[in-house]
Structure formats: C-alpha cells, structure tokens
N, C-alpha and C positions, 0 to 999 in steps of 0.2 A: 131715481132721484138722488142727486149728489148732496151729501150732508155737509153743511158748512163747518169749518174748523172751529173748535172751542178754544178758549184761552188755555185750558189744561192741555189739550192736544198740541197747541202751538208750543207751549213750554216743553212738552215731551219731545217734539221735533227738534227744537233748537238747543235744548239743554237749559234747565232753569238756572243753574249756577253760572253758566257762561253768559246767559242773558243778564243776570243781575250784575256780574262783574264787569262785563263790557259796557253796560249802560249806566253803571254807578247807582243802581237801584238797591235799596236795602231789602233784606229778607222780609221785613214788616210790610213795606210798600207792595212788594210782589205778592205776598200772602193776601193782602187786602184785595188787590186786583183779581187774584185767583178766586177768592171767596165771592167777589162780585161777578166774576165771569167776564169782566170787561176792563180795559185799561182807561185811565183818564185821558181825555183829549189832548192835554198839554204834553203827553208823552209822544204824540204822533211823530213829530219831526225827527226826534232822536231814534225812535224805533224804525221809522221808514228808512233813514240813512243807514242804520245798522243792518237792516234787512238787505238793502241794496248792496252794501259792501260784502255781505256774506251770501249773496245770490239766493236769497229767500224771498218768496212771494210775501208782499206786505198785506197782512190781514186787516184791511181797513174797517171791516165790520166788527172788529173787536175793540173799538174805541167808543167811548161815551160821547156821542156827538149832540146830545139833546141840550142845546144851549138854553132853550126856554125853561127847562127844568132847573138848570143851574141858576138862571136869572131869577126864577120864582123863589128859590131857596134864599138867595141873597136879598131879594125884596122883602121877604117875610122877616128876615133877621133885622133889616134896617127898620121896618115898621115896629117890631117888638122893642128895639132899642129906643126909638122915638117915643113910644108909649111909656117906657120906663122913665125917660127923661122928663116927660110932661107930668107924670104922676109925682115924681120927686120934687118938681118945682112948684106944684100946687099945694104942697104940704106946709 
C-alpha cells in the first residue's frame, strides 16, 4: 500500500525555506499549516502554479477542502454576534 505524502514530507521534498520564500508565506503561516498537517484551500492556486513551474506533483490532498466546516464556523460566529447585538439592545 502506497502511503500518501504528508505536509511535513512535502516540505522536506521541496525545501521549507524555498517554499516560504517563493510563495511569500511567513514562517508563522507555514508553521501553522505544518502543525495542522494541511494547507488552507486559498493557497491552492499559488501552490499548484509553483509546483507546476518546479515540476513537482501537486499534493491536492494536503489542502483543507471542507467548505461545510468553514461555513459552519462562519455561521456560528454570525449567530453569536447577532445574539450579542440583540442582548445589548434589550438592555
């Protein structure tokens, strides 16, 4: 069974510093993605283009594609804000 590449192994392959420098990603952002083991979906276009330019296979499985989870988090934040507003106006 072939094991899928992890974000750590991807960075080892391409060179973390090179990845950060070429894509303009801060150490903090790459560290966060490394800790999560996955890159944010909005990085995909830049990373894909960079991989193509450098003849590297694009690791599509290393991106956070769960749009429903992102929407759910946003919805909860909106609902919490609306509750705070309605509580503030009822006082």
